[in-house]
Every structure is written in C-alpha cells, then in structure tokens.
C-alpha positions in Angstrom: -6.4 23.9 -21.1 -2.9 22.0 -21.3 -1.9 24.2 -18.6 -4.7 23.2 -16.4 -4.0 19.5 -17.1 -0.2 20.0 -16.6 -1.1 21.5 -13.3 -3.7 18.7 -12.3 -1.1 16.1 -13.3 1.7 17.8 -10.9 -1.2 17.9 -8.2 -1.9 14.2 -8.5 1.9 13.4 -8.5 2.3 15.5 -5.5 -1.1 14.0 -3.8 0.1 10.4 -4.7 3.2 11.2 -2.7 1.6 12.7 0.3 -0.9 9.5 0.0 2.4 7.1 0.5 3.4 9.1 3.4 -0.1 9.2 5.0 -0.3 5.5 4.8 2.7 4.8 6.5 1.7 7.2 9.1 -1.2 5.4 9.5 0.0 2.0 9.4 2.6 3.1 12.2 -0.3 4.4 14.3 -2.3 1.4 14.1 0.9 -0.9 15.0 1.3 1.4 18.1 -2.4 1.4 19.0 -2.4 -2.7 18.8 0.8 -3.1 20.7 -0.5 -0.9 23.5 -3.8 -2.4 23.6 -2.3 -5.9 23.8 0.2 -4.8 26.7 -2.6 -3.3 28.7 -4.8 -6.2 28.0 -2.2 -8.7 29.5 -1.5 -6.1 32.4 -5.2 -6.6 33.1 -5.4 -10.3 33.0 -2.4 -10.6 35.3 -4.2 -8.1 37.4 -7.1 -11.0 37.6 -9.6 -8.3 36.1 -12.9 -10.1 35.1 -12.6 -11.3 31.4 -15.8 -9.3 30.3 -14.5 -6.2 31.2 -10.8 -6.4 30.1 -11.2 -5.1 26.6 -13.5 -2.3 27.9 -10.9 -1.2 30.4 -7.9 -1.6 28.2 -9.7 0.7 25.7 -10.6 3.1 28.2 -6.9 3.2 29.4 -5.7 7.1 28.4 -2.7 5.8 26.7 -4.6 3.4 24.7 -7.2 6.0 24.1 -4.7 8.5 22.9 -3.1 6.0 20.5 -6.6 4.9 19.1 -7.3 8.5 18.6 -4.2 9.2 16.7 -4.9 6.2 14.7 -8.3 7.2 13.7 -7.2 10.7 12.8 -4.4 9.3 10.6 -7.0 7.0 8.6 -9.2 9.9 8.1 -6.6 11.9 7.0 -5.4 9.3 4.6 -8.9 8.9 3.4 -9.2 12.4 2.6 -6.3 12.5 0.6 -7.6 9.5 -1.3 -10.4 11.4 -2.2 -8.6 14.5 -3.2 -6.8 12.0 -5.7 -10.0 10.9 -7.2 -11.3 14.5 -7.4 -7.9 15.5 -9.4 -8.3 12.3 -11.3 -11.8 13.3 -12.2 -10.6 16.8 -13.2 -7.9 15.6 -15.6 -10.4 13.0 -17.2 -12.7 16.3 -18.0 -9.7 18.2 -19.4 -9.3 14.9 -21.8 -12.7 15.0 -22.9 -12.5 18.9 -23.3 -9.4 18.5 -25.3 -11.1 15.4 -27.4 -14.3 17.7 -28.1 -12.0 20.6 -29.1 -10.3 18.6 -31.5 -13.1 17.0 -32.8 -14.6 20.5 -33.4 -11.6 21.9 -35.5 -11.7 18.8 -37.2 -15.3 19.0 -38.5 -15.4 22.8 -38.8 -13.8 22.8 -42.2 -16.0 20.1 -43.4 -18.9 21.9 -42.8 -17.7 25.0 -44.7 -17.1 23.2 -47.7 
C-alpha cells in the first residue's frame, strides 16, 4: 500500500506540473484568439460591414476560427488534466483510509485475543 501511495504522490506531482504548463498554453491560446478577433473586428468596421454582422464575420474568419479551435482544445486538455488530478487525489485518500483501517485492525486484534 505504501508503494502505491508513493506512486500516486509522484503522479500527483507530475500532473500538477503538467497542469501548470497546460494552463499557460490555454492562456496563450486565449490571448492569441482574443487579439486576432479584435483585429478582425476592427478590420471589418473599417470595411464598413454592417454592425450586426461584424462579430459573426470575424468569428467566421479562417484564422480567427483556427485560433478559437486551438483555444478550445487547450481548455479541454487542461480540464482533463484537472480531472486526472482529482482522481489521483481520490486514490491517495483511499490509500490513507486503508492505511488507517489497517492500523486500527492491528491495534484492536491483540486486545480481542486477550
């Protein structure tokens, strides 16, 4: 059990590091998307496009759409990593519970025989 708990702790450390990297990638992708969307929106305003269509046209631009896709994928990967961290923490809690139960069993077993 101790070996399993150590492995889970190592996995948790690794996943936390990975989560930081994924968060930075997501933030970068979000920044790139927002900048591209703003630029395209301004371009369309200067082109005298109808105000009601500008946002739809800007989001439909292939470059902007590609950046939005990258942002969404980065968010999905980041969220999946966060869920993995929760699963690892849950496994660690299970190990702790089992160790506590085992310790109590060992403590109570000699008293029951006496």
